[in-house]
N, C-alpha and C positions, 0 to 999 in steps of 0.2 A: 816886635811885639806891640800890640795895640793897647794903649792905655785908655781905659774907659773912665771918664769923669762924669759927674752928675750933670754938669753944664753941657757936655757933648751929647749925653744920652737924651737930654731934654731937646736939644737942637735937632737931633736925628729923628726922634719921634714926632716932633712938631712938623718937620718937613715931610715926613711920610703922611701924616694926617692931612696936611694942606694939599699935597699932590693927589691923594685919593679923593678929597672933597672936590677939587677942581675937575678931576676926571669924571666924577659922577655928575656934576652939574653940566659939564660939556656934553656928556652922553645923553642926558635927559633933555637938553635943549635941542640937540640935533636930531634925535629920534623920539618924537612925542607919541609913541605908540600907546594908546589907551584901549584896553580890552575890557568890556563889561563881563564880569564873571558871576553876577548874581542871577541865580535861576531858582527862585523860590516858588512854591505852588500858589502863593498869594499875589504874585505879580499881576498888575493890571486888574485888580479886583477891589471892591469896596468892602471894608471891614467895619461892621457896626458893633459898637460897644454899649452894652446896657448897664446903666448905673445901678440898677436893682434897688430902687427906693420904695417899692411897694411893700406893704405890711403883709408878710406871710408867716403863718404859724404852723 
């Protein structure tokens, strides 16, 4: 029978988190695939904003 104590649970969860973190870092360093996914209709265009300070009634 497995006895679960608070100290053992903390140790197991911390080891799992550390291993996942190192795997993610290793994977991101070895495969730096960056894909641009922004496709907006205003890409490569100039946008002019008018402050609207004229007095109109």
